[in-house]
N, C-alpha and C positions, 0 to 999 in steps of 0.2 A: 847419272851416266846413261843417257839415252843412246840407243843404237848398239852398244857393246855390253854383253852380259857374261857373267861368269856362270859356270854350270852349277855353282853352289848358291847363287843369288836368287834364282827363281826356278822352282821345280816345275812350274806349270808350262814353261816354254818348251814346245815340242821340237824345236830345232837344235837343242843342246843335248850333248851326249857326255857321259862320263867315261873316260878311257883310263885304264889302270895306269897310274903313274904320270898321266898327262893332264893338264888343265886346258880345256877347249874353250875358245872364245868365238862367238858367231856374231857377225854383223847382221842385224835383223833386216836392214834395208838393202844391203849389197849382196848378201848371200856368201860372204867370204868366211872361211874358217881358218883360225890361227891356233896353233897348239905350241905348247912349250913344255919341256921336261922339267924346267925349274919353276918353282912357284914365283908368281909375279905379285908385286905389291899393288895396292889400289892406285898408287901414284903412277905406276907404269900404265895401268889401264886408262886412267884419266888423261895422261899425257898422250897416249895413242889416240884417244877419242878427240882430244883437242886438235891434234895434228890433222886427223881425218876431216874434221869439220872445217878447219881453216883451209885445207887444200880444196875441198869441194866448194867452199865459198869463193875462193880465188878462181876456180875453174868456171863457176857460173858467171863471174864478171868478165872473163875473157871470151866466153862463148858468144858468138854472134846471135842476137835476138831476131826473131822473125819480124816482119813488118817493114817499116821505112828504113832504108839505109842510105846514107849519103846526104850531102848538103842540098842536092838538087831534086830531092824526092818530091813528087806531087802530093797533093793533099790525100794522104792515105786513108783518111776516114771517110772520104767521099767515094761512093760507088757509081754515082750517076755523072752525066756530063754537066759541064758548067754552062749555066744559062747566060747568054749574052744580054746586054742592055736592051737591044731591040726585041729579043724574044720575051724578056720580062715585061716590057711595055705592051707588046702585042697580047700577052696572056691576060693582063689586067684590063686592057681595053675590051677584049673579047668577053671577059667575065662581066663587066658592067654593061656591055651591049646586049646581053641575053634578053630576048623579048619577054620572057616569063620570070624575070627576076622579081623577088618579093622584098618587102621592107627588111626582113630579117637578114636575107642574103646581102642586101646593100650594106647594112650596118656591120655585118660580119666581115665582108670584104674590105670595107674602109678601116675597120679596127685592125685587121691583119696587115693591111698596106701601111697604115700609120705606125705599126709596130716595127717595121723594118728600119734599118739605119740609113734612111734616105728620104729626100723630099720627092714626092711623086711628080712625074713629068706632067706638063700641061695637058697632053692628050689623054692621060689617064683620068685626070680631074675632070676634063671635059666630058668623058663618057660617064663618069660617076654623076655629074650634075644632070646629064640627060636622063640617066636612070631615075634620079630624084623627080624629074619632071614627068616621066612616064608613070611614076607612082603617085604623082600629085603631092609630094612631100617637101614643102618649102623649108621646113625646120631642119631636115637632114641636109639640104643643100647649103644652108647657112652654116650649119655645124661642120660640114666638110671644109668650107673656106676658113673657119676658125681653127680647125685642126691643122690645116696646111700652114696657116700663119704661125701657129704654135710650133709646128715641126721645123719651120725655117729658123727658129731660135735666134741666135745672135747675128746671123747673116742677114742683115737688113735689106740687101739688094734682091734676095730671092722672091719674097712675097710680092713686091711691086712688079717684078718681071712676070710672075705667074698671073697677076691680075691683068697686066697688059695683054698677055697671050690669051686670057680667057674672056676679055671684054666683049668680043662679038657674041660669044655663047651666053654670057650673062645678060646681055641686052636682048638677044633672041628669046631667051627663056623667061625674061622678066625677073631675074634674081638680083636682089640688092646685096651689096657686100656688107659685112659687119660694121665697117666704118661708116657707110652711108646710113645704116640704121642706128648708129650710136652705141652699139653693143660693146665695142672695143673699149669704151671708157668706163664700163661698170667694174 
């Protein structure tokens, strides 16, 4: 019997009093006092407790909860503004165009970028390949192309399109594709 106590059940509870001829019941969480001049059975006490718990349970179900309300609520878990595709592309192009980027930052950026649920745009890959050239890291450049091919997945038209868009950059930088090197057959 949580919440409701008889003054005879627990003598250590300071909120209970014994009044002559009356039995006092105190709700420990609500602060209500009920008294009766007739002795109550434990059934009455348990019934009263069950009714109180069920009423408070129903009340909590009907009480409006803070947070998102309605079908047209915006993403309530997001506190920042939503980044557009152009802003996303510009952020990554700027990241890879940093003149002082090192090999670790290049790998970290590509790992983060490939972790997103998208295939990077050709201009992002272009700036990443140029960063590989600044670092004189041919292996990372080829690995970027392999990762993009893998990220394209079952959509067979994406990778050839990206190679077509990147062909001038690949030629300028002297980077061979994994297909030209025969790596894709391993």
